[in-house]
C-alpha distance (Angstrom), angle and dihedral (degrees) to the residues before:
residue distance angle dihedral
M1 . . .
T2 3.78 . .
L3 3.79 111.9 .
F4 3.80 97.9 -179.7
R5 3.76 116.1 67.9
R6 3.79 126.8 170.5
D7 3.81 91.2 -152.2
S8 3.81 96.3 61.0
P9 3.82 118.8 147.1
E10 3.77 113.7 -81.4
G11 3.74 128.4 -133.1
T12 3.81 103.6 84.0
P13 3.83 109.7 132.8
G14 3.80 121.7 -123.6
P15 3.83 102.2 -114.0
V16 3.82 112.1 52.9
D17 3.82 124.5 172.3
G18 3.79 88.3 -9.9
V19 3.82 94.9 -56.6
P20 3.81 111.7 110.1
V21 3.77 114.9 -153.3
D22 3.80 92.3 -125.1
R23 3.80 88.2 61.9
V24 3.81 90.2 49.9
V25 3.79 88.5 54.8
A26 3.79 97.3 40.5
E27 3.81 94.6 47.7
R28 3.83 94.9 37.9
L29 3.81 92.5 -122.0
V30 3.80 92.7 169.0
T31 3.79 125.7 113.2
A32 3.79 133.6 177.0
H33 3.79 135.7 -127.3
F34 3.78 121.2 -166.0
Q35 3.80 133.9 -140.0
P36 3.81 119.5 -159.5
I37 3.80 124.7 -119.1
V38 3.80 115.3 -154.8
H39 3.78 141.1 -166.5
L40 3.80 103.0 -110.5
D41 3.81 96.1 -140.1
T42 3.80 98.4 48.7
R43 3.84 100.7 20.7
E44 3.80 87.9 -136.2
V45 3.80 114.2 151.5
V46 3.81 108.8 -112.6
A47 3.81 100.2 167.1
F48 3.79 147.1 0.7
E49 3.79 128.3 -136.8
A50 3.80 115.1 -139.8
L51 3.80 114.6 -133.7
A52 3.82 118.9 -166.0
R53 3.80 122.6 -127.1
G54 3.79 130.0 -171.4
P55 3.82 127.1 -150.4
A56 3.81 110.1 -35.5
G57 3.78 116.6 -109.4
T58 3.82 95.2 22.9
V59 3.77 132.3 97.5
L60 3.81 86.9 -112.2
E61 3.78 88.7 66.1
R62 3.79 86.0 81.9
P63 3.82 110.2 82.8
D64 3.80 94.4 -139.5
A65 3.82 91.5 55.8
L66 3.80 91.9 41.0
F67 3.79 95.8 53.8
A68 3.80 94.1 39.2
A69 3.81 89.7 54.4
A70 3.80 91.2 47.2
G71 3.78 90.6 50.3
N72 3.79 92.0 51.0
A73 3.81 90.0 49.6
G74 3.81 94.0 48.3
L75 3.80 91.4 -112.9
A76 3.81 100.3 112.0
W77 3.78 95.7 115.6
E78 3.81 93.1 46.2
L79 3.80 92.3 49.7
D80 3.80 91.7 45.5
T81 3.80 90.2 55.3
I82 3.81 94.4 45.0
A83 3.82 92.7 48.9
R84 3.79 91.7 49.6
V85 3.82 93.4 48.8
A86 3.83 90.8 45.6
A87 3.79 88.5 57.0
F88 3.81 90.7 48.5
R89 3.82 91.8 49.6
A90 3.81 92.5 51.0
A91 3.82 91.9 47.8
L92 3.80 91.8 48.5
D93 3.80 92.7 47.9
A94 3.80 90.1 50.3
D95 3.81 89.3 50.5
L96 3.80 91.7 -126.3
H97 3.80 109.1 -154.8
P98 3.83 109.4 -100.0
S99 3.82 91.2 -126.2
T100 3.80 92.9 51.4
S101 3.80 108.0 90.0
L102 3.79 126.5 -130.2
F103 3.82 118.9 -149.1
V104 3.79 115.5 -154.4
N105 3.81 124.9 -174.2
A106 3.78 108.3 -136.0
D107 3.76 144.1 147.8
P108 3.83 103.7 -103.8
A109 3.80 89.5 -145.7
S110 3.81 88.8 66.8
V111 3.81 93.5 56.6
G112 3.77 111.1 107.2
R113 3.79 94.7 14.9
P114 3.82 117.3 127.4
V115 3.81 114.5 -83.5
P116 3.81 127.6 -153.8
P117 3.82 110.2 -80.4
E118 3.81 93.8 -115.9
L119 3.83 90.2 59.0
V120 3.80 97.3 48.8
S121 3.79 96.4 87.6
T122 3.82 92.9 51.7
L123 3.79 91.2 49.1
A124 3.81 91.8 49.0
E125 3.80 91.3 48.8
A126 3.80 90.8 48.9
L127 3.80 91.4 52.4
S128 3.80 90.6 55.6
R129 3.81 100.7 38.9
L130 3.82 110.0 28.4
R131 3.80 133.2 72.2
V132 3.79 101.1 -139.5
F133 3.80 132.9 -168.4
L134 3.79 117.1 -166.6
D135 3.82 107.1 -139.1
I136 3.82 110.8 -150.2
S137 3.79 139.0 165.4
E138 3.79 128.6 -134.8
R139 3.81 89.3 -112.5
A140 3.79 90.1 75.9
L141 3.80 90.6 58.5
G142 3.78 92.9 44.2
S143 3.80 95.6 49.7
S144 3.83 102.5 35.1
P145 3.82 108.4 17.8
A146 3.80 100.0 165.6
A147 3.81 97.1 44.6
T148 3.80 92.5 42.9
L149 3.80 94.5 51.0
V150 3.80 90.9 48.6
G151 3.81 89.7 49.1
I152 3.80 92.1 50.3
E153 3.80 90.8 49.7
R154 3.80 91.0 49.5
A155 3.79 91.0 49.6
R156 3.79 91.9 50.5
S157 3.81 91.7 47.6
T158 3.83 88.3 61.0
G159 3.80 91.0 51.9
W160 3.80 96.5 -101.3
G161 3.78 122.8 143.4
I162 3.81 127.2 -133.0
S163 3.79 126.2 -126.5
L164 3.80 120.9 -169.4
D165 3.79 110.1 -149.7
N166 3.80 131.0 -148.8
V167 3.80 94.2 8.1
G168 3.77 109.3 -172.4
L169 3.80 93.9 22.7
T170 3.81 84.8 108.2
A171 3.79 128.6 14.6
D172 3.81 90.0 -121.2
S173 3.79 93.6 73.4
L174 3.80 92.9 64.7
A175 3.81 99.8 57.8
L176 3.81 92.9 37.8
M177 3.81 92.8 52.0
P178 3.85 94.8 92.9
F179 3.81 90.9 59.5
A180 3.80 93.8 54.0
R181 3.83 90.3 38.2
P182 3.81 91.0 -163.4
D183 3.78 123.2 -154.2
V184 3.80 87.7 -153.0
V185 3.81 125.0 37.1
K186 3.80 113.9 -160.3
V187 3.80 118.2 -152.2
D188 3.81 122.9 176.8
V189 3.81 115.0 -129.7
S190 3.80 88.3 -130.3
L191 3.82 85.5 80.0
L192 3.81 87.2 81.1
Q193 3.78 94.0 46.8
G194 3.81 132.2 75.2
D195 3.79 115.2 -30.0
G196 3.79 91.1 -3.4
H197 3.80 88.9 80.6
Q198 3.80 90.0 75.8
R199 3.82 91.9 62.3
A200 3.80 97.1 34.8
P201 3.83 100.5 91.1
R202 3.81 93.6 52.9
V203 3.78 93.5 42.5
L204 3.79 93.5 48.1
G205 3.79 91.1 46.9
A206 3.80 93.2 50.1
V207 3.80 94.9 44.4
T208 3.80 92.4 46.6
A209 3.79 91.0 49.6
H210 3.82 91.2 50.7
R211 3.80 91.0 46.8
E212 3.81 92.9 51.2
R213 3.82 94.0 44.6
T214 3.79 96.5 48.1
G215 3.79 112.0 18.7
A216 3.82 91.9 -114.9
V217 3.81 120.4 151.4
T218 3.79 133.1 -130.6
L219 3.80 121.0 -124.4
A220 3.80 117.1 -164.2
S221 3.81 114.5 -147.4
G222 3.80 131.4 -166.6
I223 3.82 94.7 47.0
E224 3.80 108.9 161.5
N225 3.81 104.8 152.0
A226 3.81 145.0 12.8
E227 3.81 92.1 -85.1
H228 3.79 89.4 57.4
V229 3.81 89.0 53.9
R230 3.80 88.4 56.7
L231 3.80 89.9 50.4
A232 3.80 90.2 48.6
R233 3.78 90.6 56.4
A234 3.80 89.6 48.3
L235 3.83 86.7 57.0
G236 3.80 89.3 56.4
A237 3.80 91.0 -111.7
T238 3.78 121.0 162.9
Y239 3.80 94.6 -178.1
G240 3.79 133.3 42.1
Q241 3.79 143.2 -162.7
G242 3.79 132.5 -171.1
F243 3.80 146.9 96.1
L244 3.82 91.1 -63.3
F245 3.80 88.4 70.6
G246 3.78 98.6 35.6
R247 3.78 144.6 -46.7
P248 3.80 123.8 -115.4
A249 3.80 109.2 -73.7
P250 3.81 141.4 138.7
L251 3.78 114.7 -62.8
P252 3.81 117.7 -90.3
T253 3.78 115.8 -104.6
R254 3.80 91.7 -119.9
T255 3.80 131.3 38.0
R256 3.79 127.2 -180.0
N257 3.77 135.0 -138.4
P258 3.83 103.4 -91.3
V259 3.80 117.7 -128.5
H260 3.81 90.3 -145.5
P261 3.83 106.3 37.0
L262 3.78 118.3 -176.7
P263 3.82 110.0 -90.9
L264 3.79 129.0 -124.8
I265 3.81 117.3 -140.4
D266 3.79 127.6 -147.8
S267 3.78 116.8 -77.2
L268 3.78 122.5 -118.7
Q269 3.77 117.7 -100.0
Q270 3.77 110.3 -89.8
V271 3.79 118.2 -102.8
E272 3.80 109.0 -120.9
A273 3.78 122.6 -140.2
D274 3.81 93.5 -114.7
D275 3.81 96.6 43.3
T276 3.79 118.2 121.7
P277 3.80 128.4 -179.1
F278 3.82 92.3 -112.7
R279 3.80 92.0 50.9
V280 3.81 91.7 47.0
A281 3.81 91.4 48.2
C282 3.80 91.2 50.9
G283 3.79 90.9 51.5
N284 3.80 91.0 83.6
G285 3.79 100.5 32.6
R286 3.78 144.3 10.3
P287 3.80 119.3 -94.5
A288 3.77 120.1 -111.5
L289 3.79 125.6 -134.9
A290 3.79 118.1 -126.3
S291 3.76 140.9 154.9
R292 3.76 118.9 -89.9
A293 3.80 88.4 -111.8
V294 3.83 91.7 60.1
V295 3.80 92.9 48.1
E296 3.80 91.4 46.6
A297 3.81 90.2 51.3
L298 3.81 90.9 52.1
A299 3.81 90.4 48.9
D300 3.81 92.5 47.2
D301 3.80 90.2 54.4
L302 3.81 90.8 52.9
E303 3.80 92.9 46.5
Q304 3.80 93.0 49.2
R305 3.80 92.0 48.0
A306 3.81 90.9 49.3
A307 3.81 90.3 52.3
L308 3.82 90.5 53.8
D309 3.82 101.0 35.0
Q310 3.80 111.1 134.2
D311 3.81 89.2 -154.8
P312 3.83 101.8 61.1
P313 3.81 103.9 -117.8
V314 3.76 136.1 -155.6
F315 3.81 107.6 -109.8
L316 3.80 119.3 -165.8
A317 3.79 129.9 174.7
C318 3.77 138.5 -179.3
L319 3.81 112.3 -157.4
P320 3.82 126.5 -170.6
A321 3.82 89.3 -175.9
P322 3.83 131.1 42.4
H323 3.80 95.5 -95.2
L324 3.78 138.7 62.2
M325 3.80 121.6 -82.0
S326 3.80 89.7 -101.4
G327 3.78 91.7 57.0
N328 3.80 89.7 -107.6
P329 3.80 113.7 137.4
L330 3.79 116.6 -93.7
A331 3.80 87.6 -113.9
F332 3.81 87.6 75.6
L333 3.80 86.0 71.5
E334 3.81 85.7 73.8
V335 3.82 89.4 60.7
I336 3.79 91.0 49.3
A337 3.82 91.2 47.1
R338 3.81 90.7 58.1
S339 3.81 89.8 64.1
A340 3.80 99.5 30.7
S341 3.77 127.1 90.0
F342 3.80 87.3 -145.2
A343 3.80 129.6 6.3
A344 3.78 127.6 -177.7
A345 3.79 141.7 159.9
L346 3.78 130.5 -162.7
C347 3.79 107.9 -151.5
A348 3.78 134.1 -165.3
E349 3.81 85.5 -159.2
P350 3.82 107.8 30.6
P351 3.81 118.0 -154.8
R352 3.78 121.2 -102.5
H353 3.79 92.3 -126.5
P354 3.82 130.3 48.7
V355 3.79 119.2 -98.5
A356 3.80 106.3 -130.0
G357 3.79 114.7 -118.0
A358 3.81 95.8 5.3
H359 3.78 137.7 95.9
V360 3.80 108.3 -124.4
Q361 3.77 119.0 -177.5
A362 3.79 136.2 173.7
L363 3.79 119.8 -117.6
D364 3.79 116.7 -127.2
N365 3.80 115.2 -107.1
G366 3.79 93.5 -111.0
D367 3.79 96.5 42.6
P368 3.84 112.0 124.7
L369 3.80 88.7 -143.0
R370 3.81 90.0 72.7
G371 3.81 87.9 82.6
E372 3.82 97.3 50.1
W373 3.77 133.8 84.6
V374 3.80 109.7 -149.8
T375 3.80 134.1 177.1
I376 3.81 119.9 177.7
V377 3.80 128.2 179.7
I378 3.81 120.9 -177.4
D379 3.77 126.2 175.3
P380 3.81 128.6 160.7
H381 3.80 92.9 -83.9
R382 3.80 106.1 24.8
A383 3.77 136.3 47.2
V384 3.80 125.3 -179.0
L385 3.78 134.6 172.7
L386 3.79 127.2 -167.4
A387 3.80 113.6 -174.8
A388 3.80 127.4 172.3
R389 3.74 136.5 175.9
G390 3.79 140.8 -178.1
D391 3.78 134.7 15.5
D392 3.80 116.7 -117.2
E393 3.80 120.1 -151.5
D394 3.78 89.6 -92.0
G395 3.81 91.7 51.5
S396 3.82 96.3 -105.9
L397 3.79 124.7 142.1
A398 3.80 133.1 -142.2
Y399 3.79 105.9 -127.2
R400 3.80 143.5 172.1
L401 3.78 126.0 -155.0
T402 3.80 115.0 -169.5
F403 3.78 137.5 169.5
D404 3.81 94.6 -171.7
R405 3.80 100.7 129.0
A406 3.80 96.0 -152.1
V407 3.80 91.1 51.9
V408 3.81 93.0 45.3
V409 3.80 93.9 49.4
R410 3.79 91.7 47.8
A411 3.81 90.6 51.4
A412 3.80 90.2 46.3
R413 3.79 91.4 53.2
I414 3.82 88.7 55.9
L415 3.79 88.5 60.3
M416 3.82 96.0 38.7
R417 3.80 91.7 54.6
R418 3.82 88.5 61.3
I419 3.80 95.6 52.3
T420 3.79 106.1 97.1
T421 3.80 100.4 150.5
């Protein structure tokens, strides 16, 4: 059961019980407790999740109040960094076994940013001695796609793993899962209780598909009794976390080499600076030549399906003209956004008015994407990319249509890395 969440309700004032949050940050008054993660078959401890704590005996001791106050004071990034380094320091001091993993909740966008000089040595030591998993939520991807993807790539480049938390809590986490490409997928056992049953089939299908495609593992959280263990196995979980296995506490003074350490899956191929969706699509097949009417019909089919998809998809578009690839008005993106978990368009000619529910961003003048039409739809079980470029004298377009998931996700990441609003 995760006690530290970055998306806690806001509204907590800065000074609480005489301890202002700026003092907590300035004086590094943050500590960490740790909850064990076990292999369900053997009950061996394979990892610990770090849970931030503010000054003891104050309201800011609670992580929700602490991070809400920091957010209100404009100190969220500073507190995020301090909490992460505090967890590293505690794990290093406890001589955590290098094969025992450490989960840290953090904003991926803060990874790789400069840290205060007095924290640099701890961070460097952690990089060399600890096996770290960055625990993120889908909200980070939905709110700050470009910064989050860069942060995930930086984390992976240091050898860290990625854990996606609370999968299935919202529909968004399922379609966005390919962009995080988590090594560990966390699902709360409450999914198979009460109202969670309604979402369970889609969540289980999406998580199983990701697990089979990538080799990732499922970690069941919220386990408090033997019945919850049964539910965890029904989720396909190999690992578990919850009060049944231990409450948050200081790290033990001795940890052993786990027989079943958490695995790391292969990283996605890096997106190169000159990559474009059309070029990526043509990397595994030659483009076809068709009339604009044919390409527009293909795009219209994808747009209509996205608007009606029962599994909320990710919908991405690149538009050289002020309308969708199908020729439909850009306003139709609002209809798609109502069904999508994430909808965005990169436009050479951005609209004068906002498109409700969607990220719409202007392309830079020199961006090579200004010459490409792109429509991408990704849901937990389907991925499709339609990319077209160039008008011949007869008005035809060179286009590629592909359902190769790896190709589609790579092309989608090219677009996502440009979405900064």
